[in-house]
C-alpha positions in Angstrom: 40.0 5.0 34.0 40.3 8.6 34.5 42.4 10.2 31.3 45.9 11.2 33.5 46.9 14.6 32.7 50.4 13.9 31.5 48.1 11.9 28.8 46.0 15.0 28.1 48.7 17.3 28.4 50.8 14.8 26.1 48.2 14.8 23.4 48.3 18.5 23.4 51.9 18.8 22.5 51.5 16.2 19.5 48.2 17.6 18.1 49.1 19.2 14.7 49.5 23.2 15.9 48.5 26.1 14.2 51.1 27.0 11.4 53.1 30.1 12.9 51.3 32.0 10.1 47.9 31.6 11.0 48.5 32.4 15.0 50.4 35.4 13.8 47.5 36.7 11.3 44.8 35.9 13.9 46.8 38.1 16.3 46.7 41.2 13.4 43.1 41.2 12.2 43.0 41.0 15.8 44.0 45.3 15.6 41.6 47.5 13.3 44.5 49.4 12.1 46.9 46.2 10.3 47.0 47.5 7.3 47.3 45.3 3.8 50.5 45.0 3.1 51.1 43.9 6.6 48.8 40.5 5.7 50.7 40.4 2.8 54.1 39.8 4.1 52.9 36.8 6.9 51.6 34.9 4.4 53.6 36.1 1.0 56.5 33.5 1.8 53.6 30.4 2.5 53.4 29.2 -1.1 51.0 26.6 0.0 48.7 29.0 2.0 48.6 31.6 -0.8 47.8 29.0 -4.0 45.1 27.9 -1.2 43.1 31.0 -0.9 43.6 32.4 -5.1 41.9 28.8 -5.5 39.1 29.3 -2.6 38.7 33.3 -3.9 37.9 32.1 -7.7 36.0 29.5 -6.4 32.1 29.2 -6.7 31.2 29.8 -3.9 32.7 33.6 -3.8 31.2 34.1 -7.9 33.5 36.1 -9.2 33.1 37.1 -12.6 36.7 37.3 -13.0 39.0 35.6 -12.4 41.9 36.6 -9.2 45.3 36.1 -10.2 47.4 37.5 -7.2 46.8 37.2 -3.4 47.1 40.4 -3.1 43.7 40.6 -5.1 42.6 38.4 -3.1 43.0 39.8 0.3 41.6 42.7 -0.5 38.3 41.3 -2.3 38.1 39.0 1.0 38.8 41.8 3.4 39.9 40.9 6.9 37.2 38.6 8.0 37.0 36.7 5.0 39.8 36.2 4.5 40.6 34.8 8.5 37.9 33.0 7.7 39.4 30.8 4.9 42.6 30.4 6.7 41.4 28.6 9.1 39.5 26.3 7.2 42.4 25.0 5.3 44.7 24.6 8.4 41.6 23.1 10.0 39.8 21.2 7.6 42.4 17.1 7.8 42.3 17.3 11.2 38.8 18.1 11.8 37.3 16.0 9.3 39.4 12.5 10.9 36.7 10.1 13.1 35.6 10.7 16.4 34.7 7.7 18.0 34.4 7.9 21.6 31.5 11.5 20.8 29.6 8.8 18.1 31.6 10.4 15.2 31.6 9.4 11.6 34.6 11.6 9.7 33.5 14.7 8.7 31.2 15.1 11.9 33.4 17.0 13.7 34.2 19.4 10.6 30.9 19.7 9.5 29.6 21.0 13.3 32.5 23.1 14.1 32.6 24.5 10.3 28.2 25.4 10.8 28.9 27.0 14.1 31.6 28.8 12.9 28.8 29.9 10.1 25.9 30.0 12.6 27.6 32.7 14.8 28.7 34.5 12.4 25.6 35.4 10.9 24.0 35.8 14.8 26.0 38.7 15.4 24.2 42.1 15.4 25.0 43.7 12.4 24.8 47.6 14.0 26.8 46.4 17.4 28.2 48.9 18.6 31.1 46.8 19.8 32.5 44.7 17.2 34.2 41.7 16.8 38.0 42.0 15.6 38.5 40.5 12.3 37.5 36.3 12.2 37.5 35.6 15.8 34.2 35.3 15.7 34.4 32.4 13.4 37.4 31.1 14.8 35.9 30.7 18.0 33.0 29.2 16.3 35.2 26.5 14.6 38.0 25.3 17.5 34.8 25.1 20.3 34.6 21.3 20.2 39.1 21.4 19.3 38.9 19.0 23.2 36.8 16.4 21.2 40.3 15.3 18.8 42.0 14.8 23.1 39.5 13.2 24.3 38.2 11.0 22.3 39.9 7.9 23.0 39.9 8.5 26.4 36.0 8.3 26.1 35.8 5.9 24.0 37.8 3.2 26.3 34.9 5.1 29.1 32.1 3.8 26.7 29.8 2.3 28.2 29.9 3.9 31.2 29.3 7.5 29.8 26.4 5.9 28.1 25.3 4.3 31.3 25.4 7.6 33.4 23.3 9.0 30.4 20.4 6.6 31.0 20.6 7.5 34.6 21.3 11.2 34.9 20.2 14.5 33.5 23.5 15.6 33.7 24.9 18.2 30.1 27.4 15.7 28.9 30.3 17.6 30.1 29.4 17.0 33.7 29.3 13.8 32.6 32.4 13.7 30.9 34.2 15.1 34.0 33.3 12.7 36.3 33.8 10.1 34.3 37.1 11.6 33.4 38.5 14.3 35.1 38.2 16.3 32.6 35.6 17.6 30.1 36.0 18.3 26.2 35.8 22.6 26.7 38.3 22.4 29.3 40.6 19.8 27.7 39.8 23.5 24.7 41.3 26.1 26.6 44.1 23.9 27.4 44.4 23.0 23.1 44.0 27.1 22.7 46.6 28.2 25.2 48.9 26.0 24.2 48.7 27.0 20.1 49.4 31.2 22.2 45.7 31.8 20.3 43.9 34.8 21.6 42.9 33.8 25.3 40.0 35.5 24.1 39.6 32.1 22.3 40.4 29.9 24.7 37.2 31.5 27.2 35.0 30.4 24.3 36.3 26.9 25.0 36.4 26.8 28.3 32.6 28.2 28.3 30.5 27.6 25.5 28.5 25.1 26.8 27.9 27.9 30.2 28.1 30.7 29.6 26.7 31.9 33.1 30.5 30.2 34.4 32.2 33.3 33.1 33.5 35.2 35.4 35.2 37.9 34.0 34.7 41.6 33.0 35.4 41.9 29.5 32.2 42.5 27.8 33.9 41.3 24.0 34.6 38.0 25.7 31.3 37.3 27.3 29.5 38.3 23.8 31.7 35.8 21.8 30.9 33.0 24.2 27.1 33.8 23.9 27.0 33.7 20.6 29.3 30.9 20.1 26.9 29.1 22.7 23.9 30.4 20.9 25.3 29.3 17.5 26.3 25.9 18.9 22.7 25.1 20.5 21.0 25.6 16.8 23.3 23.7 14.9 22.8 21.0 17.0 19.7 21.7 16.7 19.5 21.0 13.4 21.4 17.1 13.5 24.8 18.8 12.4 27.8 16.7 13.3 25.9 16.0 16.5 26.8 12.9 18.3 26.1 10.9 21.6 26.0 14.2 23.3 24.3 15.6 20.9 21.1 15.9 23.4 21.8 16.9 26.3 23.4 20.3 26.1 20.0 22.8 26.4 18.6 25.6 24.4 19.3 28.6 27.5 16.8 31.3 26.1 18.1 33.9 28.7 21.3 33.6 26.1 19.9 34.9 23.7 17.1 37.2 25.2 20.2 39.7 26.4 21.7 39.1 22.5 18.5 40.4 21.6 19.0 37.2 19.5 14.7 36.2 18.1 13.4 33.6 17.6 12.5 35.0 13.8 16.3 35.8 13.5 17.5 32.2 15.0 15.1 30.5 11.9 17.0 32.6 9.3 19.9 31.8 10.3 19.3 27.6 10.7 18.1 28.4 6.9 20.8 29.8 5.3 23.5 27.8 7.7 22.0 24.3 6.1 22.9 26.1 2.5 25.9 27.0 3.5 27.6 24.5 4.7 26.6 22.6 1.2 29.4 24.9 -0.3 32.1 25.0 2.1 32.3 21.1 1.9 32.5 21.3 -2.0 35.2 24.0 -1.4 37.4 22.0 1.0 36.5 18.3 -0.3 37.7 18.8 -3.0 
């Protein structure tokens, strides 16, 4: 039974919305000219966020030799990119920790996969890139790339046996099977979620094309670069077995995308090792 559009829309509208503070912060940090004072104005009146940012900044993960007691100090120390990563991690933690039975994901598995993809995408980017991605957007793109699974989980669970039968009888990618059975794939719905949250369109495009980067027909090279990197990060994390459900073995590594982004096997293997170490540290922070 296909998922009705009205049900998908209702589920999106009922999904926990990103706080206005976070949406505004994403917009600010997309502009390299944004000042520390502008950042502070956005988050200083959010008491809970301030407490959480200070807590994480002073955690063993960052390994500071002295305690940071003010939000200004924390923002200066973290820098724009790390601040965005921390804020997004805080707001998406509970949402991604839930089990996704339709995808065969136990509690915490979607969080582990999404966070690992975010870390990997951030590490795969060329440090000498002449067109650097705006602060935090690459991590955010990786973290939210599978958000559509939260919406389609129940519909997929209701059609679980049909999906399993198709997996045995065809070599199609899992998102194609979702469209056949449900009428939508999690990447289609992920795009709808991010647009509903009024996040930048480039992030919505990453959701939509992260399994099929070559289907992106837009002309924005930065969007293409984002889609490519999240695709490569997703493929790497799947190969590492982090948060992989029933869909994990039906996505292919695209070597042509690695080549056009100058990603060698050595670089990819190195990032994989770093991700395995870092994800353990982050689990301790966000699950305390």
